[in-house]
C-alpha positions in Angstrom: 26.7 -21.6 -31.0 25.5 -18.6 -29.0 22.3 -17.0 -30.1 22.3 -13.3 -30.6 19.9 -11.6 -28.2 17.4 -9.5 -30.1 14.9 -7.0 -28.9 11.8 -5.7 -30.6 9.8 -2.7 -29.6 6.2 -3.8 -29.4 4.4 -0.6 -30.1 1.1 -2.3 -30.6 1.1 -4.5 -27.5 3.0 -2.4 -24.9 3.1 1.1 -26.2 6.0 2.8 -27.9 7.8 3.8 -24.6 7.9 0.3 -23.1 10.1 -2.3 -24.9 9.1 -5.9 -25.3 12.1 -8.2 -25.1 12.0 -11.4 -27.2 14.6 -12.8 -24.8 15.0 -11.7 -21.1 17.4 -8.7 -20.9 20.7 -8.7 -19.1 20.7 -7.1 -15.8 22.5 -4.1 -17.3 19.9 -3.8 -20.1 17.1 -4.1 -17.6 18.5 -1.3 -15.4 18.8 0.9 -18.4 15.2 0.3 -19.5 13.8 0.9 -16.0 15.8 4.0 -15.2 15.4 5.4 -18.7 11.7 5.1 -18.4 11.7 6.8 -15.0 13.9 9.7 -16.3 11.2 10.4 -18.9 8.0 9.4 -17.2 8.6 9.3 -13.5 5.7 10.6 -11.4 6.0 13.6 -9.1 4.3 12.6 -5.9 4.1 14.5 -2.7 5.7 11.7 -0.6 8.6 11.6 -3.0 9.6 15.1 -2.1 10.5 14.2 1.4 12.7 11.7 3.3 10.9 12.3 6.5 10.3 8.8 8.0 6.9 9.7 9.4 5.6 11.0 6.1 7.0 8.0 4.3 5.3 5.7 6.8 2.0 7.4 6.3 2.2 7.2 2.5 3.2 3.5 2.5 0.3 2.5 4.7 -2.1 4.6 2.6 -0.7 3.0 -0.6 -1.1 -0.6 0.6 -4.7 -1.0 -0.7 -5.6 2.3 -2.3 -4.9 3.7 -5.8 -2.3 6.4 -6.1 -4.7 9.0 -7.4 -6.9 8.7 -4.2 -3.8 8.8 -1.9 -2.7 11.9 -3.8 -5.9 13.6 -2.8 -6.0 12.5 0.9 -2.4 12.5 1.9 -1.9 16.3 2.1 -4.9 16.8 4.4 -3.9 13.9 6.6 -0.4 15.3 7.0 -1.7 18.7 7.7 -4.0 17.3 10.5 -1.3 15.0 12.0 2.2 16.3 10.9 4.3 14.0 13.1 4.4 11.0 15.3 3.4 12.8 18.5 0.4 14.5 17.0 -1.0 11.3 15.5 -0.2 9.3 18.6 -2.1 11.7 20.8 -5.1 12.4 18.6 -8.6 11.1 19.4 -9.3 8.0 17.3 -12.5 9.7 16.0 -10.4 12.5 14.5 -8.0 10.0 12.8 -10.8 8.0 11.3 -12.5 11.2 10.1 -9.4 12.2 8.3 -9.1 8.7 6.8 -12.6 8.7 5.3 -12.5 8.1 1.5 -9.5 5.8 1.8 -11.2 2.6 2.7 -9.9 -0.2 4.9 -10.2 1.8 8.1 -8.2 -0.8 10.0 -5.1 0.8 8.4 -5.8 4.1 10.2 -6.1 2.3 13.5 -2.8 0.5 12.8 -1.1 3.7 11.7 -2.0 5.4 15.0 -0.8 2.3 16.9 2.5 2.6 15.0 2.8 6.2 16.0 2.2 5.4 19.6 4.8 2.7 19.6 7.4 5.0 18.0 6.7 7.7 20.6 6.6 5.3 23.6 9.4 2.8 22.7 11.7 4.7 20.3 11.8 8.2 21.5 9.8 9.4 18.5 12.4 8.1 16.0 11.3 5.4 13.5 13.6 2.4 13.7 15.9 2.0 10.7 15.5 -1.8 10.7 13.1 -3.6 8.5 12.9 -6.6 10.8 11.8 -4.3 13.7 9.4 -2.4 11.5 7.8 -5.7 10.3 6.6 -6.2 13.9 4.6 -3.0 13.9 0.8 -3.1 13.5 -0.3 -3.3 9.9 3.3 -3.5 8.5 4.4 -6.7 6.9 7.9 -7.5 5.6 7.3 -5.8 2.2 6.0 -2.6 3.6 8.8 -2.5 6.2 11.4 -2.9 3.5 9.7 -0.2 1.3 9.8 2.3 4.2 13.5 1.6 4.7 14.2 2.1 1.0 12.3 5.4 0.7 13.0 6.9 4.1 16.6 5.8 4.5 17.7 4.8 1.0 18.5 1.4 2.3 19.4 -1.3 -0.3 16.7 -3.8 0.9 15.1 -6.4 -1.3 11.3 -6.7 -1.5 8.4 -7.3 -3.9 5.1 -5.6 -4.2 2.5 -5.8 -6.9 4.0 -3.3 -9.4 7.5 -4.6 -8.9 6.3 -8.2 -9.4 4.5 -7.1 -12.7 7.8 -5.6 -14.1 9.9 -8.7 -13.4 7.3 -11.1 -14.8 6.9 -9.0 -17.9 10.6 -8.9 -18.7 12.0 -12.2 -17.3 9.1 -14.7 -17.4 7.3 -14.0 -20.7 6.4 -17.6 -21.4 6.2 -19.0 -17.8 3.1 -19.6 -15.7 2.7 -19.8 -12.9 5.6 -17.7 -11.5 6.6 -17.9 -7.8 8.0 -15.0 -5.8 10.9 -17.3 -4.9 11.9 -17.1 -8.6 11.6 -13.4 -8.7 13.5 -12.5 -5.5 17.0 -13.4 -6.9 16.4 -11.1 -9.9 15.2 -8.2 -7.6 18.4 -8.7 -5.5 20.8 -8.9 -8.5 19.3 -6.0 -10.4 19.0 -3.6 -7.3 20.7 -0.3 -8.1 22.6 0.0 -4.8 23.9 3.5 -5.5 20.3 4.8 -5.2 17.8 2.2 -4.0 15.1 4.9 -3.4 15.0 6.0 -7.0 15.4 2.5 -8.3 12.2 1.3 -6.5 10.3 4.4 -7.6 11.3 3.6 -11.1 10.2 0.0 -10.9 6.8 1.0 -9.4 6.2 3.6 -12.0 6.9 1.2 -14.8 4.8 -1.5 -13.2 1.9 0.9 -12.8 1.9 1.8 -16.5 2.4 -1.8 -17.6 -1.0 -2.6 -16.0 -2.6 -0.1 -18.4 -0.7 -1.1 -21.5 -0.7 -4.9 -21.6 -2.7 -7.9 -20.1 -1.7 -7.9 -16.5 1.4 -10.1 -16.1 0.6 -10.6 -12.4 -2.2 -12.9 -13.4 0.6 -15.4 -14.0 1.9 -15.0 -10.4 1.1 -17.6 -7.7 0.3 -14.5 -5.5 -2.5 -13.3 -7.8 -5.9 -13.3 -6.2 -9.0 -11.6 -7.7 -10.5 -9.2 -5.3 -13.9 -10.1 -4.1 -16.9 -7.8 -4.9 -17.1 -4.8 -2.6 -20.8 -4.1 -3.0 -22.8 -6.0 -0.3 -19.7 -7.2 1.4 -18.9 -7.1 5.1 -16.1 -4.7 4.2 -18.7 -2.3 2.8 -20.9 -2.7 5.8 -18.0 -2.0 8.2 -17.3 1.2 6.4 -20.9 2.3 6.6 -20.9 1.7 10.3 -17.8 3.8 10.9 -19.1 6.6 8.7 -22.5 6.7 10.6 -20.8 6.7 14.0 -18.6 9.6 12.8 -21.7 11.5 11.7 -23.8 10.6 14.7 -21.7 9.8 17.8 -23.4 7.8 20.5 -26.0 6.3 18.1 -28.3 3.7 19.6 -28.0 0.2 18.1 -31.6 -0.1 16.9 -31.4 3.1 15.0 -28.1 2.0 13.4 -29.6 -1.3 12.4 -32.5 0.4 10.7 -30.2 2.8 8.9 -28.2 -0.1 7.6 -31.2 -1.9 6.1 -32.5 -3.9 9.1 -30.0 -6.8 9.0 -29.8 -7.0 12.7 -27.9 -10.3 13.1 -25.2 -9.2 10.6 -24.9 -5.7 12.1 -24.6 -7.0 15.6 -21.9 -9.5 14.5 -19.9 -6.7 12.8 -20.3 -4.4 15.8 -18.8 -7.2 17.9 -15.8 -7.5 15.6 -15.3 -3.7 15.4 -15.5 -3.5 19.2 -12.9 -6.2 19.6 -10.6 -4.5 17.1 -10.8 -1.2 19.1 -13.0 0.8 16.7 -15.9 1.4 19.0 -17.2 1.1 22.5 -20.7 0.0 23.7 -22.5 1.4 26.7 -26.0 0.1 27.3 -27.7 0.3 23.9 -25.4 3.0 22.5 -22.2 2.8 20.5 -19.5 5.3 19.8 -15.9 5.6 18.5 -13.7 6.0 21.5 -11.8 9.3 22.0 -8.6 7.3 22.6 
């Protein structure tokens, strides 16, 4: 005997616009839910109004570890300052980092400029349309490489990121914990709307974003879930302060920097060594600065 699949809108737990399925939906039902939600509630974001590969690359790097609202504020000014691969590749690092301020994770700005230089030097200014090649670029893993190909080239690639993961766990793994990405990937592949992968992934991401606000986060049941460590007092916070001070006071002497950062000399010297190795700064005698190139 075959049980009849039933569905029940859970207006109390998920909100009236997001259905809760008592049983996992069919692929067809799932597509209808995701695309239907997007048709009504899809976000109008600046980087969705273009298929320019450079602009897509910038937006995807920005979105790796920064909330959409913050990227929405910073993206237009960054694009205005560096409108294409050659302008970013040739810009002084100090200018790139200044434009990046407020985004956090400054390493991404450094990686983004390295990507631009590689595109200019090795690919005649044209971003490769190959996720395997893009995954070898600085700061770009396999998921970001695939997302760039989906959004810039409408390529039917298969990938998972945090919002996509959240949607699939919510609809297909209601009672399961933990959930491995290896279990989700076949569903991502089978449900992919190949007629328009770009819109499909936008829709998944928008639905995943709102799910986080409406229900207990399904991603907590993922094996990939890691609670972010506290920012206050962390090395990450200190690194950001160092970069900010050097942008405001180029060529600052080390002792003055140490004092401005609370006098933790051993810690500051350790972080300066790391930042120098990564290419963020140069030291000359007792002074440090962000290099022009």
